[in-house]
LUMMAR-59857 format. One line per 3 residues: number of its first residue (from 0); for each residue z, x, y of N, C-alpha, C. Coordinates in steps of 0.2 Angstrom, whole numbers, plus 2048, in hexadecimal, padded with zeros to 3 digits. Each point is the difference from the previous one (the first is absolute). Layout:
<atoms>
NUM = Z,X,Y,Z,X,Y,Z,X,Y; ...
</atoms>
This chain:
<atoms>
0 = 950,C1B,D2B,7F9,802,802,7FE,7FA,7FA; 802,7FF,7FB,7FE,7FD,7FA,804,7FA,801; 807,7FE,804,7FF,7FB,800,7FC,7FC,806
3 = 7FD,803,805,7FC,7FE,806,7FA,7FC,7FC; 7FE,804,7FB,7F9,801,7FD,801,7F9,7FC; 804,7FF,7FE,800,7F9,7FB,803,7F9,806
6 = 802,802,804,800,7FB,805,7FA,7FE,803; 7FD,805,803,7F9,7FF,801,7F9,7FB,7FB; 802,801,7F9,7FD,7FF,7FB,802,7F9,7FF
9 = 806,7FF,802,802,7F6,7FD,7FE,7FE,808; 801,802,804,7FC,7FD,805,7F9,7FD,803; 7FD,805,7FC,7F7,800,802,7FF,7FC,7FC
12 = 800,7FD,7FA,7FC,7F9,7FB,802,7FB,806; 807,801,802,801,7F8,803,7FD,800,806; 7FE,806,803,7FC,7FE,80A,7F8,7FE,7FB
15 = 7FE,804,7FC,7FA,7FE,7FF,7FF,7FA,7FD; 805,7FC,7FE,801,7F9,7FB,7FD,7FA,805; 803,804,806,801,7FB,807,7FB,7FE,802
18 = 7FC,808,800,7FA,802,804,7FA,7FB,7FD; 802,802,7F9,7FA,7FB,7FA,802,7F8,802; 805,7FF,800,7FF,7F7,803,7FE,7FF,805
21 = 801,804,805,7FE,7FD,806,7F7,7FE,7FF; 7FD,807,7FE,7FA,7FF,7FF,7FE,7FA,7FB; 803,800,7FA,7FD,7FA,7FE,801,7F9,804
24 = 802,801,802,805,7F8,805,7FA,7FE,805; 7FE,808,802,7FC,7FF,806,7F7,7FE,7FC; 800,803,7FB,7FA,7FE,7FD,7FD,7FA,7FB
27 = 809,7FB,800,7FF,7FC,7FC,800,7FB,805; 802,801,808,7FF,7FC,803,7F8,800,804; 7FF,805,7FE,7F6,7FE,802,7FF,7FE,7FD
30 = 7FF,801,7F9,7FE,7FB,7F9,800,7F9,802; 804,7FC,802,805,7FA,7FF,7F9,7FC,803; 7FE,7FC,7F9,7FB,7FA,804,7F9,804,7FF
33 = 7FF,805,7FD,7FA,802,802,7F9,7FC,7FF; 800,7FC,7FA,7FC,7FC,800,7FE,7FC,805; 804,7FC,804,800,7FB,804,7FD,804,808
36 = 801,807,7FE,7FE,802,808,7FA,802,7FE; 7FB,800,7FC,7F9,800,7FF,7FD,7FB,801; 801,7FA,802,7FE,7F9,7FE,7FC,7FF,809
39 = 804,801,806,7FA,7FF,804,7FD,805,803; 800,806,7FD,7FB,804,803,7FA,801,7FB; 802,7FF,7F8,7FA,7FF,7FC,7FD,7F9,801
42 = 802,7FC,801,7FE,7F7,800,7FA,801,806; 802,805,806,7FA,800,804,7FB,805,800; 802,806,7FA,7FC,804,7FF,7FA,7FD,7FD
45 = 803,7FE,7FC,7FC,7FC,7F9,7FA,7FA,803; 803,7FB,803,7FE,7FD,804,7FA,801,804; 800,807,803,7FB,803,804,7FB,802,7FC
48 = 802,803,7FC,7FC,805,7FA,7FD,7FC,7FC; 803,7F8,7FE,7F8,7FA,7FE,7FE,7FE,804; 802,7FF,807,7FC,7FD,803,7FA,805,803
51 = 801,806,800,7FA,805,801,7FA,803,7FC; 804,7FF,7F8,7FD,7FE,7FB,7FC,7FA,7FF; 801,7FC,802,7FD,7FB,7FF,7F8,7FE,804
54 = 802,803,808,7FC,7FF,805,7FC,806,7FB; 802,806,7FF,7F9,804,7FD,7FC,7FC,7FD; 805,7FD,7FC,7FB,7FF,7F9,7FA,7FB,804
57 = 801,7FB,802,7FD,7FB,805,7FA,803,802; 802,806,804,7F9,803,805,7FC,802,7FA; 803,805,7FB,7FC,804,7FB,7FB,7FB,7FB
60 = 803,7F8,7FF,7FD,7FB,7FC,7FB,7FE,804; 7FF,800,807,7FB,7FD,807,7FA,807,7FF; 802,806,801,7FC,804,801,7FC,800,7FA
63 = 804,802,7FA,7FB,7FE,7F8,7FB,7FA,7FF; 802,7FB,804,7FB,7FC,7FF,7FC,801,803; 7FF,805,807,7FB,800,805,7FB,806,7FC
66 = 804,803,7F9,7FE,806,7FB,7FD,7FE,7FC; 7FE,7F8,7FE,7FD,7FB,7FB,806,803,7F9; 806,803,803,805,800,7F9,804,7FA,7FE
69 = 802,7FF,7FB,806,7FB,7FE,806,802,806; 802,7FA,800,808,801,805,807,800,7F9; 802,804,800,807,7FE,7FA,806,800,804
72 = 803,7FC,800,807,800,802,806,800,7FA; 805,803,803,807,802,7FB,805,7FF,805; 805,7FC,7FA,806,7FF,804,807,805,7FF
75 = 803,7FF,804,807,802,801,807,7FA,7FB; 7FF,803,7F9,804,7F8,7FF,808,802,7FE; 802,808,802,806,801,7FF,802,808,804
78 = 805,7FE,802,803,807,801,806,803,7FE; 802,805,7FE,808,801,7FA,801,806,806; 804,800,803,804,806,803,806,802,7FC
81 = 801,806,7FD,805,803,7FD,804,805,805; 806,801,801,803,805,805,805,803,7FB; 801,806,802,805,805,7FD,804,803,804
84 = 806,801,800,804,804,804,804,805,7FD; 801,806,7FF,804,804,7FD,802,806,804; 808,800,801,804,803,804,804,805,7FB
87 = 800,807,803,805,806,7FC,804,803,806; 804,801,7FE,806,803,805,804,806,7FB; 7FF,807,803,805,805,7FC,804,803,804
90 = 807,802,7FE,804,802,804,803,807,7FB; 801,806,804,803,805,7FC,803,806,804; 804,803,7FE,806,804,803,802,808,7FE
93 = 7FF,804,804,801,806,7FE,806,802,802; 803,803,7FD,807,804,801,801,80A,801; 800,803,805,7FD,805,801,806,802,800
96 = 803,807,7FC,806,805,802,7FF,805,805; 806,804,801,800,804,804,800,7FD,807; 801,7FC,801,804,7FC,806,7FA,7FD,806
99 = 7FC,7FF,7F9,7F8,7FD,805,801,7F7,801; 7FE,7FD,803,800,7F8,801,7FC,7FD,7FB; 804,7FA,7FE,7FE,7FC,7FA,7F8,7FE,800
102 = 7FD,7FF,7FD,7FA,7FC,802,7FC,7FB,7FF; 7FD,7FC,801,7FF,7F9,7FD,7F8,7FE,801; 7FB,7FE,7FA,7F9,7FF,800,7FF,7F7,7FF
105 = 7FB,7FD,806,801,7FC,7FD,7F8,7FC,800; 7FD,7FD,7FB,7F8,7FE,801,7FF,7F9,7FE; 7FD,7FE,803,7FC,7F9,7FD,7F8,7FF,801
108 = 7FF,7FB,7FC,7F9,800,7FE,7FD,7F8,800; 7FD,7FE,801,7FC,7F8,7FF,7F9,802,7FE; 7FD,7FB,7FC,7FB,7FE,7FE,7FD,7F9,7FF
111 = 7FA,801,806,7FD,7F6,800,7FD,800,7FD; 7FC,7FC,7FE,7FA,7FD,7FB,7FF,7F7,803; 7FA,802,7FF,7FC,7FA,802,7FA,7FE,7FC
114 = 801,7FB,7FC,7F8,7FF,7FC,7FF,7F9,7FE; 7FA,7FD,807,7FF,7FC,7FF,7FB,7FE,7F9; 801,7F9,7FE,7FA,801,7FA,7FC,7F7,804
117 = 7F8,801,801,7FE,7FE,803,7F9,7FC,7F9; 800,7FA,7FF,7FC,7FD,7FC,7FA,7FC,803; 7F9,802,7FF,7FA,7FE,802,7FE,7FC,7FB
120 = 7FD,7FA,802,7FC,7FC,7FC,7F9,7FD,806; 7FC,803,7F7,7F9,7FC,804,7FE,7F9,7FF; 7FD,7FF,808,802,7F8,7FF,7F7,7FE,7FE
123 = 802,7FD,7F9,7F9,7FD,7FD,800,7FA,7FD; 7FC,7FE,7FC,801,7FB,7FE,7FC,7FB,803; 7FF,7FA,7FB,7FA,7FA,803,803,7FD,806
126 = 807,7FD,800,804,7FE,805,7FF,802,808; 800,808,7FE,801,804,807,7F8,800,802; 7FD,803,7FB,7F7,800,804,7FC,7F9,802
129 = 804,7FA,7FC,800,7F9,802,802,800,808; 804,801,802,804,7FF,804,7FC,805,807; 7FF,805,800,7FD,804,802,7F8,7FE,803
132 = 7FC,7FC,7F9,7FB,7FD,802,7FE,7F8,804; 809,7FC,7FE,7FF,7F9,804,800,7FF,804; 7FB,7FC,805,800,800,808,80B,7FD,800
135 = 800,801,806,807,800,802,800,7F7,802; 807,800,7FD,801,7F7,803,800,800,808; 7FD,7F8,7FF,7FF,7FF,808,806,7FF,803
138 = 804,7FD,7FD,808,7FF,801,802,806,803; 800,806,7FB,804,806,801,7FC,802,808; 7FA,7FF,802,7FE,802,804,803,7FF,805
141 = 801,7F9,800,801,7FC,807,807,800,800; 806,7FF,7FB,806,803,800,800,805,806; 7FE,807,7FD,800,807,805,801,7FE,806
144 = 7FA,7FD,803,7FF,7FE,808,807,7FB,802; 802,7FC,7FB,804,7FB,802,806,804,801; 801,806,7FD,805,805,7FF,802,804,808
147 = 7FA,802,801,7FF,802,809,7FB,807,7FE; 7FB,801,7FB,7FD,806,801,7FB,7FC,804; 7FD,805,802,7F8,800,805,7FC,7FB,7FD
150 = 7FE,7FC,804,7FC,7FB,7FD,7F7,804,7FE; 7FF,804,805,7FA,804,801,800,805,7FC; 803,803,7FD,802,804,7FB,800,7FE,7F9
153 = 803,7FA,800,801,7FD,7F7,7F9,7FC,800; 7FD,7FE,805,7F9,7FB,7FE,7FD,805,7FF; 7FF,806,803,7FA,804,801,801,804,7F7
156 = 806,802,7FF,800,803,7FA,800,7FC,7FA; 802,7FA,7FF,7FF,7FC,7FB,7FC,7F9,7FE; 7FA,802,807,7FC,7F7,7FE,7FA,806,800
159 = 7FB,7F8,7FB,7FA,803,800,7FB,7FB,806; 803,7F8,800,7FE,7FE,803,807,7F9,801; 7FE,7FB,804,804,7FB,803,7FC,7FB,802
162 = 800,7FB,7FE,7FB,7FA,801,7F8,802,802; 7FF,807,7FA,7F9,7FE,7FF,7FF,806,805; 804,802,803,7FE,808,808,805,806,7FB
165 = 7F8,803,800,800,806,7FE,805,807,802; 802,803,7FD,806,806,800,7F9,806,802; 803,806,7FF,7FB,805,7FF,801,803,7FB
168 = 7FC,803,7FB,7FF,801,7FA,7FB,808,7FF; 804,803,7FC,7FD,807,7FF,7FE,801,7FA; 7FB,806,800,7FE,801,7F9,7FC,807,801
171 = 7FD,802,7FA,7FF,807,801,7FA,800,805; 7FD,7FD,801,7F9,800,805,803,7FF,805; 807,7FE,803,800,7FE,806,803,7FC,800
174 = 803,800,809,805,7FA,801,7FC,7FA,804; 803,7F9,7FE,7FE,7FB,803,803,7FB,806; 7FF,800,806,803,800,804,803,7F6,7FE
177 = 805,7FE,804,803,7FB,7FF,7FC,7FA,803; 800,7FA,7FD,7FF,7FB,807,804,801,806; 7FC,7FD,806,803,803,806,806,7F9,801
180 = 7FF,7FB,7FC,803,7FA,801,807,803,7FB; 801,802,7FD,803,803,7FB,808,805,804; 7FC,805,803,802,805,806,806,7FC,805
183 = 7FC,7FA,803,802,7FB,805,807,7FB,7FB; 7FE,7FF,7F9,808,7FC,7FF,804,804,7FF; 7FE,808,7FF,807,805,7FD,803,800,807
186 = 7FC,801,805,802,801,808,804,7F9,802; 7FD,7FA,7FE,807,7F9,801,805,803,7FD; 7FF,800,7F9,806,800,7FD,804,805,802
189 = 7FE,804,801,806,806,805,802,7FD,807; 7FB,7FE,802,803,7FE,807,805,7FB,800; 7FE,7FA,7FC,807,7FA,800,807,803,7FB
192 = 7FE,803,7FB,806,804,7FE,805,802,807; 7FC,806,803,803,803,804,803,7FC,808; 7FD,7F9,800,802,7FC,805,805,7FC,7FE
195 = 803,7FF,7FA,805,7FB,7FE,7FD,7FB,803; 807,7FB,7FF,7FD,7F8,800,7FD,7FC,7FB; 7FB,804,7FD,7FD,7FE,7FA,801,803,7F9
198 = 805,7FD,7FB,802,805,7F9,7F9,7FB,7FD; 801,805,7FA,7FC,7FF,7FA,805,800,7FB; 801,7FC,7FB,806,800,7FC,7FB,7FC,7F8
201 = 803,805,7FA,7FC,800,7FA,805,7FA,7FC; 7FC,7FB,7FE,804,7FB,7FD,7FC,800,7F8; 807,800,7FC,7FD,800,7F9,802,7F9,7FC
204 = 7FC,7FD,7FD,803,7F9,7FB,805,804,7FB; 807,7F8,7FE,802,807,7F9,7FF,802,7FC; 7F8,7FC,7FD,7FC,802,7FB,7FC,807,800
207 = 801,802,808,7FA,806,803,7FB,801,7FD; 7FF,7F7,802,7F8,801,7FB,7FB,7FF,809; 805,7FE,804,7FA,801,808,807,803,805
210 = 7FB,804,805,802,804,805,7FC,7FD,804; 804,7FE,807,7FB,7FF,804,805,804,807; 7FA,800,805,804,804,807,802,7F9,803
213 = 807,801,805,800,7FC,805,801,802,807; 7FD,7FC,804,7FF,805,808,806,7FC,804; 804,802,802,803,7FB,805,802,805,806
216 = 7FE,7F9,805,7FF,805,808,807,7FB,803; 806,808,802,804,7FC,802,800,7FE,809; 806,7FA,802,7FC,7FD,805,7FE,805,807
219 = 805,806,800,7FC,804,805,7FC,808,7FF; 7FB,7FD,7FC,7FC,804,7FE,7FA,800,807; 7FE,804,801,7FA,801,806,7F9,800,800
222 = 7FE,7FD,805,7FA,7FD,801,7FA,806,7FC; 803,804,803,7FB,806,7FB,801,800,7FA; 806,801,7FC,7FF,7FE,7F8,7FF,7F9,7FE
225 = 7FF,7FA,802,7FD,7FB,7FF,7F8,800,800; 7FE,804,805,7F8,801,801,7FD,804,7F9; 806,805,800,7FD,805,7F8,801,7FE,7FC
228 = 806,7FB,7FD,7FE,7FB,7FA,7FA,7FD,800; 7FF,7FB,805,7F9,7FC,800,7FA,803,7FD; 801,807,803,7FA,805,801,7FF,802,7F9
231 = 804,802,7FD,800,801,7F9,800,7FB,7FB; 804,7FA,802,7FD,7FA,7FB,7F7,7FF,7FF; 7FE,801,807,7F8,7FE,800,7FD,806,7FC
234 = 800,806,800,7FE,807,7FC,801,7FE,7F9; 804,7FC,7FE,804,7FE,7F9,7FC,7FB,7FE; 7FF,7FD,805,7FE,7F7,7FE,806,7FC,7FC
237 = 807,801,805,805,7FC,7FC,800,7FC,806; 806,7F9,7FC,7FF,7FC,807,805,7FF,805; 7FE,800,806,805,800,806,809,7FE,7FF
240 = 7FE,7F9,7FD,806,7FB,800,804,803,7FA; 7FD,802,7FA,807,802,7FC,805,807,7FE; 803,7FE,7FE,805,805,801,803,803,7F8
243 = 7FB,7FF,7FB,802,802,7F8,7FA,801,800; 7FD,806,7FD,7FB,802,7FD,801,803,7FA; 7FD,7FF,7F9,7FF,802,7F9,7FF,806,801
246 = 802,805,7FC,7FD,807,800,7FF,801,7F8; 7FB,800,801,7FC,802,7FA,7FB,806,7FF; 800,804,7F8,7F9,805,800,7F9,7FE,7FF
249 = 7FD,802,805,7F6,7FE,800,7FE,800,806; 7FA,802,800,7FB,803,803,800,7FA,806; 800,7F9,7FE,7FE,7FB,805,807,7FB,7FE
252 = 801,7FC,808,803,7FB,800,7FD,7FB,7FE; 807,7FC,7FC,7FB,7F7,7FF,801,7FC,806; 804,7FF,803,801,7FD,806,802,805,806
255 = 803,7FA,806,800,806,805,80A,800,801; 803,7FE,7F8,808,800,800,800,807,7FB; 7FC,803,7FF,801,807,7FC,7FC,805,803
258 = 806,804,7FD,7FD,809,802,7FF,803,7F8; 7FA,803,801,7FD,802,7FA,7FF,809,802; 803,803,7FB,800,807,801,7FD,803,7FA
261 = 7FD,805,7FF,7FF,805,7FD,804,805,801; 804,803,7FC,806,808,7FE,7FD,803,7FE; 802,806,802,7FF,806,7FC,804,803,7FC
264 = 7FF,803,7FB,803,805,7FD,803,806,801; 806,801,7FC,803,807,805,7F8,806,7FD; 7FE,7FF,7FB,7FA,805,7FF,7FC,7FE,807
267 = 7FF,7FB,803,7F9,801,803,803,803,807; 806,7FE,801,803,802,805,800,807,801; 802,802,7F8,7FE,808,801,7FA,803,802
270 = 7FC,7FC,7FC,7F8,803,801,7FD,7FF,807; 803,7FB,805,7FF,801,806,803,805,805; 806,7FF,7FF,804,808,803,7FC,808,7FD
273 = 7FE,800,7F9,7FC,805,7FE,7FB,800,803; 7FC,7FC,803,7F8,800,801,803,804,808; 805,802,803,803,801,807,802,808,800
276 = 7FF,801,7FA,802,807,7FF,7FC,807,800; 801,803,807,7FA,803,804,801,807,7FB; 7FA,7FF,7FB,7FF,806,7FA,7FD,805,804
279 = 803,807,800,7FC,807,801,7FB,800,7FF; 7FC,803,805,7F8,800,800,7FE,805,7FA; 805,805,7FF,7FF,807,7FA,7FF,7FA,7F8
282 = 803,7FB,802,801,7FA,7F8,7FA,7FD,7FF; 800,7FD,805,7F8,7FD,802,7FB,803,7FF; 7FD,807,802,7FA,804,7FF,801,803,7F9
285 = 807,801,7FB,7FF,802,7F9,7FF,7F9,7FC; 801,7FA,804,7FF,7F9,7FC,805,800,7FD; 806,801,7FE,805,7FC,7FD,803,7FC,803
288 = 7FC,7FD,806,804,7F8,805,7F9,7FF,803; 801,7F9,7FE,7F9,7FD,806,804,801,808; 7F8,803,805,802,7FF,806,805,7FA,803
291 = 801,803,804,805,7F9,805,7FC,7FB,803; 803,7FB,800,7FC,7FA,800,801,7FE,807; 7FC,7FC,803,801,7FD,806,807,7FD,802
294 = 803,801,802,805,7FB,801,800,7FB,804; 804,7FB,7FF,7FE,7F9,804,806,800,805; 801,7FB,804,802,7FF,807,807,7FF,7FE
297 = 800,7FA,7F9,809,800,7FE,801,806,7FC; 802,805,801,801,806,7FD,808,801,7FD; 802,7FF,7FA,808,7FE,7FF,804,807,7FF
300 = 7FE,805,7FE,803,807,802,7FB,804,802; 801,806,801,7FF,808,801,803,803,7FB; 7FD,803,7FB,802,806,7FC,7FB,806,803
303 = 804,806,803,7FD,804,800,801,806,7FB; 7FA,806,800,800,806,7FC,801,805,802; 802,806,7FF,7FF,807,803,803,805,7FB
306 = 7FA,806,800,804,805,7FE,809,801,800; 802,800,804,806,803,801,804,7FB,7FE; 806,7FF,7FF,804,7FC,800,803,7FF,807
309 = 7FF,7F8,803,802,7FE,804,809,801,801; 7FF,801,809,809,800,800,803,7FA,803; 7FC,7FB,801,803,7F9,804,7FC,7FC,7FC
312 = 801,7FE,7F9,7FF,7FC,7FE,806,7FE,7FD; 7FE,7F8,7FE,804,7FB,7FF,800,800,7F8; 7FC,801,7FD,7FF,802,7F9,7F9,804,7FF
315 = 802,804,7FB,7F9,805,7FD,801,801,7FB; 7FA,801,7FE,801,804,7F8,7F9,804,7FF; 800,805,7FA,7F9,803,800,7FE,800,7FA
318 = 7F9,7FE,803,7FB,7FF,7F8,7FA,802,802; 7FE,804,7FD,7F7,803,7FB,801,807,80B; 806,803,800,7FF,807,802,800,7FC,808
321 = 801,7FB,804,801,7FD,806,806,7FC,7FF; 804,7FE,806,806,7FC,802,7FB,7FA,804; 805,7F9,7FC,7FC,7FB,801,808,7FD,804
324 = 7FF,7FE,806,807,7FD,804,7FF,7FB,804; 805,7FD,803,801,7FA,803,804,802,809; 7FD,802,802,801,800,807,809,7FF,803
327 = 805,803,7FF,807,7FD,802,800,7FA,806; 7FA,802,805,802,7FC,807,7F9,7FA,801; 7FF,801,7FA,7F9,7F9,7FF,805,7FD,7FE
330 = 802,7F9,804,805,7FA,7FF,7FC,7FA,7F9; 7F8,800,804,7FD,7FB,7FB,801,803,7F8; 7FD,805,800,7FE,802,7F9,807,801,7FD
333 = 805,803,802,808,7FF,7FC,802,7F8,7FF; 7FF,7FC,804,801,7F8,801,7FC,7FE,7F9; 7F9,802,7FE,7FD,7FE,7FD,801,804,7F9
336 = 802,804,7FE,801,805,7FA,806,7FE,7FF; 807,7FE,802,803,7FB,800,800,7FC,7FC; 7FD,7FC,803,7FD,7FA,7FC,800,801,7FA
339 = 7FC,803,800,7FC,7FF,7FA,805,803,7F9; 805,803,804,806,802,7F9,804,7F8,7FF; 802,7FD,806,803,7FB,7FF,7FC,7F9,7FC
342 = 7F8,801,800,7FD,7FC,7FD,801,800,7F8; 801,807,7FE,803,800,7FA,804,7FC,7FC; 803,7FD,803,806,7FA,800,7FE,7FA,800
345 = 7FC,7FF,804,7FC,7FA,7FF,7FC,7FE,7F9; 7FD,807,7FE,7FA,800,7FA,806,7FD,7F9; 7FE,7FB,7FC,804,800,7FA,7FC,808,7FB
348 = 805,804,800,7FD,804,7FD,804,801,7F9; 803,7FB,800,804,800,7F8,804,804,800; 802,802,7F9,807,806,7FE,7FA,804,7FD
351 = 804,808,804,7FE,806,7FE,801,800,7F9; 7FA,805,7FE,7FF,801,7FA,809,807,7FB; 802,7FE,7FB,805,801,7FF,7FF,809,7FE
354 = 7F8,801,7FC,7FE,807,7FE,7F9,802,802; 7FE,804,801,805,806,800,804,802,804; 807,804,801,805,803,802,7FE,806,803
357 = 801,802,806,800,809,801,807,800,803; 805,805,7FC,804,802,802,801,805,801; 803,802,809,7FF,807,804,809,803,800
360 = 804,804,7FD,805,802,7FF,800,805,806; 801,7FE,806,803,806,806,802,805,7FF; 802,806,7FE,804,805,7FF,802,805,806
</atoms>
């Protein structure tokens, strides 16, 4: 009996060691290249989170302008994500006398930790404020049309006037309808863009001192497109024979080979959109916001308000006890809002200020 007991005692550690080695091998294989495995999922999730937060920040600033509050911009300057995975495996054996079978206990535990550190930088300083208040460069506006963005959306959002023809303007007192000729110019530009056959190209001289709009008609351009081009030039007072027009910032063109445009700044565009926020009647009655102005026929965006959080919202934010949101089925408003976000890349906002920094480690 004593001899059998000693045999089992020497046999059990070897058996346990084998089980332990197998378990360790499984954990080691499971943890191989752990950092690389997080990249596809993390990149997608952080990208979605940044996009959502950027959209919410822009909508919040539009609503704040409606309530006569200053817009504040905070940028995410860095994201540092740290991971750790700790695994432990335990094995033990028990030898029981009186003929009872040997027993083996095996345990495993793991601990996963994800601690991202996100750094927020308030966008302030003279360069940033100047970038928000400076009118957009005319060539940047027309470059956007050349890139394929709808001409009607670009012109109605970015221009105050073109060759003396006025776009809509909005103030606290309400909106002013655009000149009928401006509406027709926008319609013709979009029609020509959709027709094809006539291309607009932006040309800059090497020193970037002058920008020109080159209108090129292909041999297969339809008569309908050519008729629209003729009408457009008549409205803008442009030469019917010229193929290149000087693009300048101004209210009135100097001659029939010049396109003079007055562009809006980012803050002006935000103010136009803010005027179209439908404020709750409760807030109007309390006197914390001006009454909803009479909207013009050239409405850029529709931003709704409701007491309850909307279910079908493209983007929504809470403010003053209400939800403000853009309907996910409102394609025009979605397009305009997305374009506003892209406009920040056209403005010379300079470098963000280095201080102060707000660093929040997520535990």
